C-alpha positions in Angstrom: -6.9 22.3 -15.6 -8.0 18.7 -15.3 -4.9 17.7 -13.4 -5.5 20.5 -10.9 -9.1 19.3 -10.5 -7.9 15.7 -9.9 -5.3 17.1 -7.4 -8.0 18.9 -5.5 -10.1 15.7 -5.3 -7.2 13.6 -4.1 -6.1 16.2 -1.6 -9.7 16.4 -0.2 -9.9 12.6 0.1 -6.6 12.5 1.8 -7.5 15.1 4.3 -10.8 13.4 5.1 -9.2 10.0 5.5 -6.2 11.3 7.5 -8.7 12.9 9.9 -11.4 10.3 10.2 -10.0 7.0 8.9 -13.0 4.8 8.0 -15.4 5.1 11.0 -16.5 1.9 12.7 -20.2 3.0 12.6 -19.9 3.6 8.8 -18.2 0.2 8.3 -21.0 -1.5 10.3 -23.6 0.1 8.2 -22.3 -0.2 4.7 -19.0 -2.1 4.9 -16.1 -0.8 2.9 -15.5 -0.5 -0.9 -12.4 -2.7 -0.6 -14.5 -5.3 1.1 -17.0 -5.2 -1.7 -14.3 -5.8 -4.2 -12.9 -8.6 -2.0 -16.2 -10.4 -2.0 -16.3 -10.4 -5.8 -12.7 -11.6 -6.0 -13.4 -14.4 -3.5 -16.4 -15.5 -5.6 -14.3 -15.5 -8.7 -11.5 -17.4 -7.0 -14.0 -20.1 -5.8 -15.8 -20.5 -9.1 -13.0 -20.0 -11.7 -9.9 -21.3 -10.0 -10.5 -24.9 -10.9 -7.5 -27.0 -9.8 -8.5 -29.6 -12.5 -7.5 -27.1 -15.3 -4.1 -26.8 -16.8 -1.8 -24.0 -15.6 -2.3 -22.2 -18.9 -6.1 -22.4 -18.5 -5.9 -21.2 -14.9 -3.7 -18.2 -16.1 -6.4 -17.3 -18.6 -9.1 -17.6 -16.0 -7.2 -15.5 -13.5 -6.5 -12.9 -16.2 -10.2 -12.7 -17.1 -11.1 -12.2 -13.4 -8.5 -9.5 -12.9 -9.5 -7.6 -16.0 -13.2 -7.9 -15.2 -12.8 -6.6 -11.6 -10.6 -3.7 -12.8 -13.0 -2.8 -15.6 -16.0 -3.0 -13.1 -14.3 -0.7 -10.6 -13.2 1.8 -13.3 -16.5 1.9 -15.1 -18.4 2.5 -11.9 -16.0 5.4 -11.1 -16.5 6.8 -14.6 -20.3 6.8 -14.1 -19.9 8.6 -10.8 -17.3 11.1 -12.2 -19.7 12.0 -15.1 -22.5 12.7 -12.6 -20.4 15.2 -10.6 -20.8 18.9 -10.9 -17.8 21.1 -12.0 -15.8 23.5 -9.9 -15.4 23.3 -6.1 -18.5 21.2 -5.7 -17.0 18.5 -7.9 -13.7 18.7 -6.1 -15.3 18.2 -2.7 -17.7 15.4 -3.8 -14.9 13.7 -5.7 -12.8 13.9 -2.6 -15.5 12.2 -0.6 -15.7 9.4 -3.2 -11.9 9.0 -3.1 -11.8 9.0 0.7 -12.4 5.2 1.3 -9.8 4.3 -1.4 -6.9 5.8 0.7 -5.4 4.4 3.8 -3.1 7.0 5.3 -4.8 7.0 8.8 -5.5 3.3 8.9 -1.9 2.4 8.0 -0.5 4.7 10.7 -3.0 3.2 13.3 -2.1 -0.4 12.5 1.6 0.2 12.8 1.2 2.3 16.0 -0.7 -0.6 17.5 2.6 -2.6 17.2 4.8 0.2 18.4 2.9 0.9 21.6 3.2 -2.6 23.2 6.7 -3.1 21.8 7.8 0.1 23.6 6.2 -1.1 26.8 7.9 -4.5 26.7 4.7 -6.4 25.9 6.2 -8.7 23.2 3.1 -10.9 23.1 0.9 -7.9 22.5 3.2 -6.6 19.8 3.2 -10.1 18.1 -0.6 -10.1 18.1 -0.6 -6.6 16.5 2.0 -7.3 13.9 0.2 -10.5 12.9 -2.6 -8.3 11.7 -0.4 -6.6 9.1 2.2 -9.1 7.9 2.1 -12.7 6.6 5.1 -14.1 8.4 4.9 -16.3 11.5 4.7 -13.9 14.5 5.7 -16.6 17.0 9.1 -16.8 15.4 9.8 -13.0 15.8 11.9 -11.5 18.5 11.6 -7.7 19.3 13.9 -6.8 16.4 11.9 -9.0 14.1 8.7 -7.4 15.2 10.1 -3.9 14.6 11.5 -5.0 11.2 8.2 -6.5 10.1 6.1 -3.5 11.2 8.6 -1.1 9.6 8.6 -3.0 6.3 4.8 -3.0 6.3 4.7 0.7 6.9 7.2 1.5 4.1 5.7 -0.8 1.5 2.1 0.2 2.2 3.0 3.8 2.1 3.2 3.1 -1.7 0.3 0.7 -1.9 -2.1 2.5 0.4 -1.2 6.2 -0.1 1.1 7.2 -2.8 0.0 4.9 -5.6 -3.7 5.6 -5.2 -2.9 9.4 -5.1 -0.7 9.0 -8.2 -3.3 7.2 -10.3 -6.0 9.5 -9.0 -4.0 12.5 -9.9 -3.4 11.3 -13.4 -6.8 9.7 -14.2 -9.2 11.0 -11.5 -11.7 8.7 -9.8 -11.4 6.0 -12.4 -7.7 5.9 -11.9 -7.8 5.5 -8.1 -10.7 3.0 -8.3 -8.9 0.9 -10.9 -5.7 1.0 -8.8 -7.5 -0.1 -5.7 -9.0 -3.1 -7.6 -5.5 -4.0 -8.8 -4.0 -3.8 -5.3 -6.9 -5.8 -3.8 -6.5 -8.5 -6.5 -2.8 -8.7 -5.7 -3.4 -9.0 -2.0 -5.9 -11.8 -2.4 -4.9 -14.1 -5.3 -1.3 -13.2 -6.2 0.4 -15.8 -4.0 3.2 -18.2 -4.9 1.2 -21.1 -3.7 0.1 -24.2 -5.7 -3.5 -22.8 -5.8 -2.7 -19.3 -6.9 0.7 -19.5 -8.7 -1.0 -19.7 -12.1 -4.4 -18.2 -11.3 -2.9 -15.1 -9.7 -0.1 -14.6 -12.3 -1.9 -11.8 -14.2 -2.9 -10.0 -11.0 0.7 -10.0 -9.8 2.0 -8.7 -13.1 -0.6 -5.9 -13.4 0.2 -4.9 -9.8 3.9 -4.8 -10.6 3.3 -2.4 -13.5 0.8 -0.2 -11.6 3.3 0.3 -8.8 6.4 0.8 -10.9 6.5 4.6 -10.6 4.6 5.0 -7.2 7.0 2.7 -5.4 10.1 4.7 -6.5 8.3 7.9 -5.8 7.5 6.7 -2.3 11.2 5.9 -1.7 12.1 9.3 -2.9 9.6 11.0 -0.6 11.0 9.1 2.3 14.4 10.4 1.5 13.2 14.0 1.0 11.2 14.0 4.3 14.2 12.6 6.3 17.1 14.3 8.0 19.5 12.2 6.0 18.2 12.5 2.4 21.5 11.6 0.6 22.1 8.5 2.8 18.5 7.4 2.1 18.9 7.9 -1.6 22.2 6.0 -1.6 20.8 3.0 0.2 17.7 3.0 -2.0 19.7 3.1 -5.2 22.2 0.4 -3.9 19.8 -2.0 -2.3 16.3 -1.7 -3.7 17.0 -4.1 -6.6 18.0 -6.9 -4.2 14.5 -7.1 -2.8 12.5 -10.1 -4.1 9.7 -7.7 -5.1 10.5 -5.4 -8.1 8.8 -2.5 -6.3 8.7 -3.0 -2.5 12.4 -2.6 -2.1 12.3 1.0 -3.1 10.2 2.4 -0.3 11.7 -0.1 2.2 15.3 0.8 1.3 14.5 4.5 1.4 12.9 4.0 4.8 15.8 2.0 6.1 18.4 4.5 4.9 16.4 7.4 6.3 16.3 5.9 9.8 19.7 4.2 9.8 18.4 0.7 10.3 18.4 -2.6 8.4 15.3 -4.2 7.0 14.2 -7.4 5.1 16.7 -10.3 5.5 15.7 -13.9 6.3 12.2 -14.4 7.6 9.7 -17.2 8.1 6.4 -17.3 6.3 3.6 -19.9 6.6 4.7 -21.5 3.4 8.3 -21.7 4.6 11.5 -19.7 5.1 12.7 -16.9 2.9 16.3 -16.0 2.5 16.0 -12.4 1.4 18.9 -10.0 1.2 19.3 -7.3 3.8 18.4 -3.7 3.0 21.1 -1.3 4.5 22.9 -4.4 5.7 25.6 -2.7 7.8 23.0 -0.8 10.0 21.6 -2.2 13.3 18.2 -3.8 13.7 15.3 -1.4 14.4 14.0 -0.9 17.9 10.6 0.3 19.3 12.1 3.8 19.3 13.0 3.5 15.6 9.5 2.3 14.8 8.1 5.4 16.5 10.6 7.5 14.5 9.4 5.7 11.4 5.8 6.7 12.1 6.9 10.3 12.5 8.7 10.1 9.2 5.7 8.6 7.6 3.5 11.5 8.7 6.0 13.9 7.1 5.8 11.9 3.9 2.0 12.1 3.8 2.3 15.8 4.5 4.8 16.2 1.7 2.4 14.4 -0.7 -0.4 16.6 0.4 1.7 19.7 -0.2 2.6 18.5 -3.7 -1.1 18.0 -4.5 -1.9 21.5 -3.1 0.7 23.1 -5.4 -0.6 21.3 -8.4 -4.1 22.4 -7.6 -3.1 26.0 -7.1 -0.9 26.0 -10.2 -3.9 25.1 -12.3 -6.5 27.3 -10.6 
């Protein structure tokens, strides 16, 4: 019964976010919960990440910050959950609270903002748009590089922004989705392989790896199931995902690449230097603007499939 209740809340939140995103007027008035977490993490990074400390001490400080932020997010969500009524009222109100912790609409819109100018031959515009969602040097990207970067971002963030929050929200309710969002925000802000954050962000990176272990593989599976070539996508995922430098990102990216018949990853240039990553689906061609649009259509089917699974779980427990 509790699983069905959680499924109803997550489905409600997903429907609201897919329809509205996070309106600019609301953002201007109250900001966004991820932004609230980000300010706390930034303050902790400034005050606790002392470069005079030993690497061990900085690891401890980073771990303390990570656990504190996660505990704060989860405890706040527990308080809200306990205040909710039961039945359909609790499902709807819980869905409203889960809404800003999902990113189905915003992820689609960010990648579509790359696909549109790329399809129109506006490479400069596509570079500006892709720079908003990836960390690599956009000036070094040709049209294939732009399409690869946007496709990889779409695939990886399908897990981080949609499937993983839904997964933890389904299992643990509002505290689960809130804790996951804190984990993901910590990872995006301090889990860098730079001299400043290598030790301080170590705990955040490890916690994020664990939290995404199942959702990343589930995301790759959903990409395969939602595609017109499921067996090819599964084969590419099983063969190539482990070659990715991330223990998790390779699964949705390889599933996405196999589903569309394109190659992803490979060598790329970041601000901190070049990366010699292996190709995913190496024998396939580079993606084009058309492939990126096909990837967005596939992504919509994945989100719809996730919604259908939540609906079935809710109805099964009703």
